[in-house]
Structures are given as C-alpha cells and as structure tokens.
Steps between C-alpha positions, in 0.01 A plus 500: 500500500607838367862394535432187295301671225718807473210745488346758725267370768135595513309584820455132584874430473472316167671645196250715315548315171385174661212655690269489199575134429425395856188717504372320190554161665312620809207613283442148368220350717640147474827616658320569830329161511791290377677283758848612606657202326337607172625857536848372577492267199403798284793699640736210426369480145553872446852464642572216259395717207719792610801276564460342157481845338797618706717218361366470145463871422720693744425869482575753775159510669448122520729431797341760732152376405599135551647594839178676599290199402747272681454704819121489460509122447718452807253711699209290369684179597561633853140605563366179348729293723397701807132502409475874575267588213 
C-alpha cells in the first residue's frame, strides 16, 4: 500500500497519512456490526467519489488517494467473495 500511496509506512504497513482515516472508520460501532457486503458497498462508494474527483478536478494528490481507495475496495471485494470476515 505504501507503494501505491507514495508515503511512508506506519508500523502496521499502511501509509501513516491513511492510518488516521482507517482508525476513524474502525471507531464507528456500526462498522463492526455491518455485513461484509455493506462494508464493501461503502468502499465502492468511496472509490466512486475519489475517481470522480480524480477526473473532474485533477490535482497531484488525487491519483495516489484514488489508487489507495481502489486497492482497499479490491481487498474488500476479495474478502467479501471469500467470506473471510
């Protein structure tokens, strides 16, 4: 993920600038009780927003962020398909 985002990785391997965002998501109680399909749909919605911004208002940081969300969405799709979580 660090390669995709272009930042330095934190202790968990995720880029430090994304660590806070994922921590916030994990702090939302509904996230832990939501079905995998719902979490994956949320990821796809976030990806759609970032792709739209990437194309309608291209600024340097948008592409790395869209790529990071794309990787997260692909991960969500894989674990939802496998039923691992």
